[in-house]
C-alpha positions in Angstrom: -0.9 -13.0 42.3 2.6 -14.5 41.2 3.0 -18.1 40.1 6.6 -19.3 39.5 7.5 -22.8 38.2 10.7 -24.5 37.1 10.4 -26.9 34.1 12.5 -29.2 32.1 12.5 -28.9 28.2 10.2 -31.1 26.2 12.2 -31.5 23.0 10.2 -32.5 19.9 12.5 -33.2 16.9 12.2 -33.9 13.1 12.6 -37.6 12.7 14.8 -37.1 9.7 16.9 -34.1 9.1 15.6 -33.3 5.6 17.2 -30.0 4.6 20.3 -28.2 4.9 18.7 -25.0 5.9 20.6 -21.8 7.0 18.9 -19.4 9.1 20.4 -16.5 6.9 18.7 -14.9 4.0 18.9 -17.0 0.7 21.9 -16.1 -1.6 21.6 -16.3 -5.4 21.4 -19.9 -6.4 24.5 -21.6 -7.7 24.8 -25.3 -8.6 21.4 -27.1 -8.6 20.4 -30.3 -6.6 17.0 -30.8 -8.4 15.8 -28.9 -11.5 12.9 -29.6 -14.0 10.1 -28.1 -16.1 6.4 -27.9 -15.2 3.9 -28.1 -17.9 0.3 -29.0 -18.6 -1.7 -29.7 -21.9 -4.0 -26.6 -20.9 -1.1 -24.1 -20.7 2.2 -25.6 -21.9 5.2 -24.5 -19.8 3.6 -22.9 -16.6 5.1 -19.9 -14.7 4.3 -19.4 -10.8 3.8 -23.0 -10.0 5.1 -23.7 -6.3 7.2 -26.9 -6.3 8.2 -28.5 -2.9 10.6 -31.3 -1.8 10.2 -33.2 1.6 11.8 -36.3 2.8 9.2 -39.0 4.1 8.9 -38.4 7.8 10.6 -34.9 7.9 9.0 -31.9 9.6 10.9 -29.6 7.2 9.9 -28.9 3.5 11.7 -26.7 0.9 9.8 -24.8 -2.0 10.7 -22.8 -5.0 8.7 -21.6 -8.0 8.9 -22.0 -11.7 10.1 -19.0 -13.9 8.7 -17.9 -17.1 9.9 -20.9 -19.0 8.3 -23.4 -16.4 11.7 -24.2 -14.9 12.3 -24.7 -11.3 15.6 -25.3 -9.6 16.6 -26.1 -5.8 20.1 -25.0 -5.0 22.5 -27.8 -4.2 23.3 -26.3 -0.8 19.7 -26.6 0.3 18.8 -30.1 -0.4 20.7 -32.9 1.2 21.3 -36.3 -0.6 18.3 -38.8 -0.4 14.8 -39.4 -1.7 12.2 -36.6 -1.3 8.5 -36.5 -2.0 7.8 -33.9 -4.6 4.4 -31.9 -4.6 3.3 -28.7 -6.2 0.8 -26.0 -5.8 -1.1 -24.4 -8.9 -4.9 -23.9 -8.5 -6.9 -25.8 -10.9 -4.3 -28.6 -11.5 -3.1 -31.8 -9.8 0.1 -33.9 -9.8 0.3 -37.7 -9.5 2.5 -39.1 -6.6 6.1 -38.1 -7.5 9.5 -38.7 -5.9 13.0 -37.8 -6.8 16.4 -38.8 -5.5 19.2 -36.4 -4.9 22.5 -37.3 -5.5 25.8 -36.4 -3.7 26.9 -34.4 -6.8 25.2 -33.5 -10.0 21.6 -32.1 -10.5 18.7 -34.4 -10.5 16.2 -33.8 -13.4 12.3 -34.2 -12.7 10.0 -32.8 -15.2 6.4 -32.4 -13.9 3.3 -32.9 -16.0 0.1 -31.4 -14.4 -3.5 -32.6 -15.0 -6.5 -30.4 -14.8 -8.3 -30.6 -11.7 -12.1 -31.5 -11.6 -14.4 -28.9 -10.0 -14.7 -30.7 -6.5 -10.9 -30.7 -6.2 -10.5 -27.0 -7.5 -13.0 -26.2 -4.9 -10.8 -27.6 -2.1 -7.8 -25.7 -3.6 -9.4 -22.1 -3.3 -8.0 -19.8 -0.9 -10.3 -17.8 1.3 -9.7 -14.7 -0.9 -10.6 -16.8 -4.0 -13.8 -17.8 -2.4 -14.5 -14.1 -1.7 -13.7 -13.2 -5.5 -15.8 -15.9 -6.7 -19.0 -15.3 -4.8 -21.5 -12.6 -5.5 -22.5 -10.2 -2.8 -22.1 -6.7 -1.6 -19.0 -5.4 0.2 -20.9 -5.2 3.7 -22.0 -8.9 3.2 -18.2 -10.0 2.4 -16.4 -7.9 5.2 -19.0 -9.8 7.6 -18.3 -13.0 6.0 -14.5 -12.5 6.4 -14.8 -12.6 10.4 -15.3 -16.4 9.8 -11.5 -16.7 8.9 -10.7 -16.1 12.5 -11.6 -19.7 13.4 -11.6 -21.6 10.3 -11.4 -21.6 6.5 -14.3 -20.7 4.4 -14.4 -24.1 2.9 -16.7 -25.0 5.9 -19.6 -22.7 5.2 -19.2 -23.0 1.5 -19.3 -26.7 1.4 -22.6 -26.6 3.9 -26.1 -27.6 2.7 -27.7 -25.6 5.4 -30.5 -23.1 4.4 -30.8 -19.5 5.9 -32.7 -20.8 9.0 -30.3 -23.4 9.9 -27.3 -21.4 9.0 -28.7 -18.8 11.3 -28.3 -21.3 14.2 -24.8 -21.9 13.2 -23.7 -18.3 13.2 -25.4 -17.7 16.5 -23.7 -20.5 18.1 -20.4 -19.2 16.7 -20.9 -15.9 18.9 -20.8 -18.1 22.0 -17.3 -19.3 21.2 -14.2 -17.4 22.8 -11.9 -15.4 20.6 -9.2 -18.4 20.3 -11.9 -21.2 19.7 -11.2 -23.5 16.5 -12.8 -26.9 15.4 -10.3 -28.5 17.5 -10.6 -26.2 20.3 -14.2 -25.3 20.8 -13.6 -23.0 23.8 -16.9 -21.3 24.8 -17.8 -18.0 26.8 -18.7 -18.6 30.3 -22.0 -17.0 29.6 -22.6 -19.2 26.5 -25.9 -20.5 27.8 -27.3 -17.1 28.2 -26.1 -16.3 24.7 -27.5 -19.4 23.2 -31.0 -19.0 25.1 -31.7 -16.1 22.8 -32.5 -16.2 19.0 -29.9 -15.1 16.5 -29.6 -11.4 16.1 -30.5 -9.4 13.0 -27.1 -9.3 11.8 -26.6 -12.8 12.4 -29.6 -13.9 10.4 -28.5 -11.5 7.6 -24.9 -13.2 7.4 -26.6 -16.5 7.6 -28.8 -15.6 4.7 -25.9 -14.5 2.6 -24.1 -17.6 3.3 -27.1 -19.8 2.4 -27.3 -18.0 -0.9 -23.8 -18.9 -1.9 -23.1 -22.3 -0.4 -24.6 -25.8 -1.5 -28.0 -25.4 0.0 -29.5 -25.0 -3.4 -27.7 -27.6 -5.3 -24.8 -29.9 -5.8 -22.6 -27.1 -7.5 -22.1 -23.6 -6.4 -24.5 -20.8 -8.2 -21.4 -19.2 -9.5 -18.2 -19.7 -11.5 -15.2 -20.7 -9.2 -12.3 -18.1 -10.0 -8.7 -18.2 -9.1 -6.1 -15.5 -8.6 -3.4 -15.3 -11.2 -0.2 -17.2 -10.2 2.8 -15.2 -9.4 5.0 -13.9 -12.2 8.5 -12.6 -12.8 10.5 -11.6 -9.4 7.5 -12.9 -7.3 8.8 -16.3 -8.3 12.3 -15.8 -7.2 12.3 -16.8 -3.5 13.0 -19.9 -1.5 10.3 -21.0 1.2 11.1 -23.2 4.1 8.0 -24.6 6.0 8.2 -26.3 9.4 5.5 -28.7 10.7 5.1 -28.2 14.2 4.2 -31.0 16.8 1.2 -31.8 19.0 -1.4 -29.9 17.4 0.3 -26.5 17.8 -1.4 -23.3 16.7 1.2 -20.6 16.4 -0.1 -17.1 16.5 3.0 -14.8 16.8 6.6 -15.4 15.9 9.6 -13.7 17.3 13.4 -14.2 16.5 16.0 -13.8 19.2 19.9 -13.0 18.5 20.8 -16.6 18.5 18.6 -17.4 15.5 15.9 -19.1 17.4 12.3 -18.5 16.6 9.9 -18.3 19.5 6.3 -18.7 18.9 3.0 -18.2 20.9 0.4 -21.0 20.7 -3.1 -19.8 20.4 -4.6 -22.9 21.9 -2.2 -24.6 24.1 -0.9 -23.2 27.2 2.9 -22.9 26.6 5.7 -20.7 25.1 7.5 -22.6 22.4 10.9 -22.5 20.5 11.9 -23.5 17.0 15.5 -24.1 16.0 15.4 -23.5 12.4 18.9 -25.3 11.5 17.5 -28.7 13.0 13.6 -28.3 13.1 13.6 -29.2 16.9 10.9 -27.6 18.8 11.1 -26.9 22.6 7.9 -26.7 24.6 7.7 -24.7 27.9 4.3 -25.5 29.6 2.6 -22.5 31.5 0.7 -23.2 34.6 -3.2 -23.1 34.6 -4.7 -20.4 36.9 -8.3 -20.6 35.9 -9.4 -24.3 35.4 -12.3 -24.6 32.8 -11.3 -21.4 31.1 -9.9 -21.1 27.6 -6.1 -21.8 27.4 -3.4 -20.5 24.8 -1.6 -17.4 24.2 -1.6 -14.5 21.5 1.1 -11.9 21.5 4.9 -12.8 22.2 7.5 -10.3 22.9 11.0 -9.9 24.4 12.4 -7.6 27.2 15.9 -6.0 27.5 17.3 -9.0 29.1 16.2 -11.5 26.7 13.3 -12.8 28.6 10.2 -14.1 26.5 6.8 -12.8 27.6 3.5 -14.0 26.2 -0.3 -12.7 26.9 -2.0 -15.7 28.0 -5.5 -15.1 26.8 -8.3 -16.7 28.7 -6.3 -17.5 31.8 -6.0 -13.7 32.2 -2.0 -14.0 32.7 1.1 -12.7 31.4 3.8 -15.4 31.5 7.5 -14.8 31.5 10.3 -17.4 30.5 13.7 -16.9 31.4 15.8 -18.8 28.5 18.9 -19.1 30.5 17.3 -20.8 33.6 14.2 -22.2 31.8 12.2 -20.8 34.7 8.6 -19.8 33.9 6.8 -17.1 35.9 3.2 -16.2 35.6 1.6 -12.8 36.7 -2.3 -12.7 37.1 -3.8 -9.6 35.6 -6.1 -7.3 37.7 -9.8 -8.4 37.4 -8.3 -11.8 36.4 -11.1 -13.7 38.4 -14.0 -11.8 36.7 -15.6 -14.1 34.3 -14.2 -13.9 30.7 -11.4 -11.4 31.5 -8.5 -12.4 29.1 -4.9 -10.8 28.3 -4.4 -10.4 24.7 -1.5 -8.0 23.7 1.8 -7.3 25.6 5.0 -5.4 24.4 8.3 -5.4 26.2 10.5 -4.5 23.2 11.3 -1.0 24.5 10.9 -1.8 28.2 14.7 -0.7 28.8 13.6 2.8 28.6 11.7 2.8 31.9 11.5 -0.7 33.1 8.0 -1.3 32.2 6.2 -3.2 29.5 2.5 -2.6 28.3 -0.3 -5.1 28.1 -4.1 -5.1 28.1 -7.2 -7.0 29.0 -10.5 -7.6 27.4 -13.6 -8.0 29.5 -16.8 -9.5 28.4 -20.3 -8.8 29.9 -20.0 -11.2 32.7 -16.6 -9.6 33.7 -18.2 -6.2 34.3 -15.8 -4.1 32.4 -14.6 -3.6 28.9 -11.0 -3.2 27.8 -8.2 -1.9 30.2 -4.6 -0.9 29.3 -1.7 -1.4 31.8 1.9 -0.7 32.4 3.5 -3.4 34.3 6.6 -2.8 36.3 9.5 -5.4 35.6 11.0 -4.8 39.0 8.0 -4.6 41.4 5.8 -6.8 39.2 3.0 -4.6 39.7 0.1 -3.5 37.1 -0.7 0.4 36.8 -3.9 1.1 34.8 -3.6 3.8 32.3 -7.0 5.6 31.7 -8.3 7.3 28.6 -9.4 10.9 28.8 -12.6 11.6 30.3 -15.6 11.4 27.8 -13.3 9.5 25.3 -13.9 6.0 24.1 -12.8 2.8 25.8 -9.1 1.9 25.1 -10.0 -0.8 22.8 -7.3 -2.4 20.7 -6.6 -5.6 19.0 -2.7 -4.6 18.6 -0.2 -2.9 20.8 2.9 -1.3 19.5 5.6 0.5 21.5 7.8 3.2 20.1 11.5 3.8 21.0 10.3 6.1 24.0 8.2 3.1 25.2 4.9 5.0 24.2 2.3 2.6 23.1 0.1 2.8 20.1 -3.4 0.8 20.2 -4.9 -0.6 17.1 -8.6 -1.3 16.9 -9.8 -3.8 14.2 -13.5 -2.8 14.1 -14.2 -1.7 10.6 -16.2 1.3 12.0 -13.5 2.6 14.0 -11.7 5.8 12.7 -8.9 6.2 14.9 -5.9 4.7 16.5 -4.7 5.7 19.9 -1.3 6.5 21.5 -0.5 6.5 25.4 2.4 8.4 26.7 4.6 6.2 28.9 5.6 9.0 31.2 2.3 10.9 31.7 -0.2 8.1 30.9 -2.0 10.5 28.5 -3.9 9.1 25.6 -4.4 11.0 22.3 -6.3 9.9 19.2 -5.1 9.9 15.5 -7.6 10.1 12.8 -7.6 7.5 10.1 -8.1 8.2 6.5 -11.6 8.2 5.2 -13.0 4.9 4.0 -13.3 1.6 5.8 -11.5 2.0 9.2 -9.9 -0.3 11.8 -6.3 -1.3 12.2 -5.2 -4.9 13.0 -1.4 -5.4 13.7 1.9 -3.3 13.2 5.4 -2.5 14.1 7.5 0.4 14.9 10.6 1.1 12.3 14.0 2.5 13.0 12.6 6.1 12.4 9.9 5.7 15.0 7.2 5.3 12.6 4.2 3.2 13.1 3.5 0.6 10.4 0.1 -1.2 10.6 -2.4 -3.1 8.5 -6.0 -2.2 7.8 -7.7 -5.7 7.5 -11.2 -4.5 6.2 -9.8 -1.7 4.2 -7.3 -4.3 2.5 -4.3 -1.9 2.9 -0.9 -1.3 4.7 -0.4 2.1 6.3 2.4 4.1 8.1 1.8 6.8 10.6 4.6 9.4 11.4 4.1 11.2 14.4 6.7 13.8 13.7 5.0 14.9 10.6 1.5 13.9 11.9 0.7 12.1 8.5 -0.6 8.8 7.4 0.4 7.0 4.1 -1.4 4.1 2.8 -0.8 1.4 0.1 -3.6 -0.9 -1.1 -2.8 -4.5 -1.3 -2.9 -5.5 -5.0 -5.1 -8.7 -4.2 -8.9 -8.4 -3.6 -9.9 -9.7 -0.2 -6.4 -10.3 0.9 -7.2 -9.7 4.8 -4.1 -7.7 5.4 -3.1 -8.8 9.0 0.2 -7.4 9.8 3.0 -5.4 8.3 6.6 -4.7 9.2 9.2 -2.3 7.6 12.9 -3.7 7.2 14.4 -0.3 7.8 15.8 -0.4 4.4 13.3 -0.1 1.5 10.8 -3.0 1.9 7.6 -3.4 3.9 6.6 -7.0 4.4 3.0 -8.1 5.2 1.1 -11.2 5.7 -2.5 -11.9 4.2 -4.9 -13.8 6.3 -6.9 -15.0 3.4 -4.6 -15.4 0.3 -1.8 -17.7 1.2 0.5 -15.0 -0.3 3.3 -13.0 1.5 3.5 -9.4 0.4 6.6 -7.3 0.0 6.3 -3.6 -0.9 9.2 -1.6 -2.2 8.2 2.0 -0.5 10.7 3.6 -2.8 9.1 2.4 -6.1 5.8 1.1 -5.1 6.5 -2.3 -6.7 4.9 -5.4 -5.0 6.0 -8.8 -4.9 3.3 -11.5 -3.9 5.0 -14.7 -2.8 2.7 -17.7 -3.1 3.3 -20.1 0.0 3.1 -24.0 -0.8 0.4 -25.0 1.5 -2.7 -23.4 3.0 -1.5 -21.2 5.9 -3.8 -18.7 7.5 -1.0 -16.3 8.3 -1.4 -13.9 11.2 1.9 -11.8 12.7 5.0 -11.2 10.6 8.7 -11.1 12.0 11.0 -9.6 9.7 14.5 -10.9 9.6 16.6 -7.7 8.8 20.0 -7.9 6.9 21.9 -4.7 6.5 24.2 -6.3 4.0 21.6 -8.2 1.9 18.1 -9.0 1.5 15.6 -9.1 4.3 13.5 -12.2 4.8 10.4 -12.8 6.7 8.8 -15.4 9.1 5.2 -16.0 9.5 2.9 -18.8 11.0 -0.1 -20.9 10.1 -2.3 -20.6 13.2 -4.9 -23.0 11.8 -2.5 -25.4 10.1 0.4 -25.7 12.6 3.2 -24.3 10.5 6.0 -21.9 10.7 7.3 -20.4 7.3 10.3 -18.7 6.2 10.2 -16.7 2.9 13.6 -15.7 1.5 13.6 -13.6 -1.7 16.5 -14.1 -4.2 16.3 -10.9 -5.9 15.7 -7.4 -4.7 
């Protein structure tokens, strides 16, 4: 079934143009607009503190970090004259309300004195990774606990006073929610009543007992010391970060930059394709028609075909949607088995569809749909789906991530920690082959193809980034240097840097694959990153775009040094 609809743009703009933001990577800092020194009684001058400037009412915020002398500096060409609210991020510290007025010429000086945060404030500042670092428990318990991050931060269970029995009911109820549910969008599976009519499973009860052993069920304070990660140092403090607040409760999951510099993004809960203009902060929303009333809305992966059309996998509505940016026409194509229960489309990749005129997509089906995972080629001319089957006797084609190579063959990445393989389906023959992962915790989450046709992918549960070279038939891995980072996605810039997003740290990682050196850039706010989109620059430094699915933000990280 095909549904076509022409819509007009809904423009949502920043109420005040706060920043003079360029879409190109940041250049070395010249004249400053705002400078200062950050210090505290406990540490003196502090390195690695993120300082942010934002005009009241604006949707755009600029952030820099302090160096080893506690100094921060905002370039004059990145802050327009006016009054700004100044905030900072340093776990364990607070800053009283502060403003600064930027002049038309000359630098404004604003030194910041931080105060030590009380325990309850520190607990609210902890990242998910820091909660995992602080709490006792086995690796298996913490891996299970990490899955809570898909829907919300760990503050919710950690601040709970529920004991094991009460928490078991909560964990069981979570299993009845759909994959893109959240506290604001508590979507349920269609067979939720059946799920909830049964008692918690053994695994759910074990996870609940673990949570109850580390939350506030036994007292008013946690039964362990709250630990924080070390703040960034050295070149990890040398970056400019621009944060865009999105309108209407947006839940961005994937970003995609077009040739004009626009950043397109999927919305995990709202049924639309969206576009951000980084220069102005304007957001344009393109609604997608509903095919299955009463089923979850929202999309996951976003991609672009050879003609510049934007495609999105529309999750619980079992659709793939296409937007023609020139005509602003939205077309919707219902996946096979679209009307069978909780069938949903999750992944879609049209990046190399120019090879044969086909894109790849896949569906997931719950028990009520009567089938598991299915992989399809979608013909862009005929608009028909063709199912690609795994070899007889092999496992179901399960995948959280789909990645096409330059020949439009597709890789499937399965995030199950027990999974020891990734798979590859041939675009011409449909033959599916399997690639063994290295020993240890398995699973693969998201990834990208580089210019040498090598697959880069993250291993969420193993906390590492990996690269598969099909020609050499080998896998190379790099362990992320932050415990419980939740490595979600990684992309190579086709020069020397692999960029990655960590779901649980509020850090963005940049790996120099030639030297093995890591940069960990601390973001100014809680983010919950998912997908990464590297802005490549052959004549300079690459930069990276990512998004805060649970916080409604898009972030651009621009390093100032190689």
